[in-house]
N, C-alpha and C positions, 0 to 999 in steps of 0.2 A: 300546606299545598304539598300535594303528593305526586310523585313522578317515578317512572321506572326507566332508566336508562341502560342500554346495552354496554357491556364490557368485553373486551377480548382479553383472555387470560393465556399467556405464554408460559409454557412450563420452561423452568431454569434449574440448574444444578441445585440451588438453594430453596426452590419451591415454585412460586409463579410470580410473573410481572403481569399487572393489569394496565389496561390502556381503555379510557373512556373516550371514544372519538368525538362525541357530541360536546365535550368540554375541554378535550385536548389536555387532559390530565394523565399521570401515570402514578402508580403505587405498587407496592409488593407484599408478600406475605410468604411464610414457610410452609403453608398447606393450603389446600383450596378453601377451607372454612375461613381461615386467617386472611387470606387474599381477598374474599368477597366481604368480610368485615371490614377490612382497610379501605377497600374500594367504596364501600358505603359511607366510611367516614371521610374520605377524600371529597366525595360529590358533596356530602353534607357542609364541610367546610367551605369548599370552593363556592357552593350555592348561597350560603347565608352571608359571605363575603360580598358576591356579586350583589345581592339584595341590599346590604349596607351601602354599597356604591351606587345604588338607585339604578342598577341595570337589570334588564330582563333576563331570566333564565330561558336557554333555548329549549325548544321542544324536543322530545326524545325522537330519535330517528328509528328506521327499521333496523333490526339488528343485521350486521353483516354476515355473510357466509364464513365460516372458518376455513383457514388454509393450513395446510401441513398439520402440525400438532397442537395448533390453537384450540381453545375452548371459547365458545361465545355464550354469555349468560346475560341475564336481565338482573339489574340491581335495583331494589326499590328503595325510595327514601322519603320520609315525611319531613320536609324543611321546617315546619312549624314544631314538631317534637324535637327534632334535633337541635334547634335553636334553644328551645327551653332546657334540654338536658345539658347544653354546654355554654350557658349563660352564667358567667362568674361575677357580673356586676354586683357590687354591694347595694343592698337595699336597706334604706333607714326604716327601723321599727322603733316605735315608743312603747316602754313597758313601766310597769308600777311594781315596786317592792316596798316592803316596810321600811321606815326611816331607820330602825336599829340595824337591819340588815345592811342598808346601804352605808351606814357609818363603819360597820366592821369591814364590808368589802373595801371601802375607801382606805381604811387604815392598812389593809393588806395589799393594796395596790393592784386590786382585781382588775383585769381587762374583760369588761361586761360583754362585749362583742365576742371575744373568743369563747368565753365560758358558755354563753348562749348557743354559739355554733355547737360546741362539743356536745352539749346536753341534747341539742336538737338531733344530732346525728345518732347519738346513743338511743335517744327515745323513739326514732324512726327507723332504727337499724339501718342506717345509711354509711356505706363504706365512702372512704375518699374517692373521688373521680380520677 
């Protein structure tokens, strides 16, 4: 599910503070780009939490007019993609290895789950989140 929410960005000495009026959440960043990234992350986390609690997400409102030195921007979020990217639940997988390799691994006290995760990250060139 994709949504676009308005956010009000207020310059402060250390960067920007962001407020998303439709969700009544705040975040901040040290630069404009970081603030928008943090706002997207805050919206995503808030949204999937609401979904997990069985609550409906509010429809985005019309962006308000900026006042003073505020900036008003739209921040898009794909809640389905956000959930997939931040889902750290363990998933059980079944695998098959030769018996001789299993014996050596057990003698060495190998943690199969850890080794497989490290190998997959290396193979897929994925960095830690």
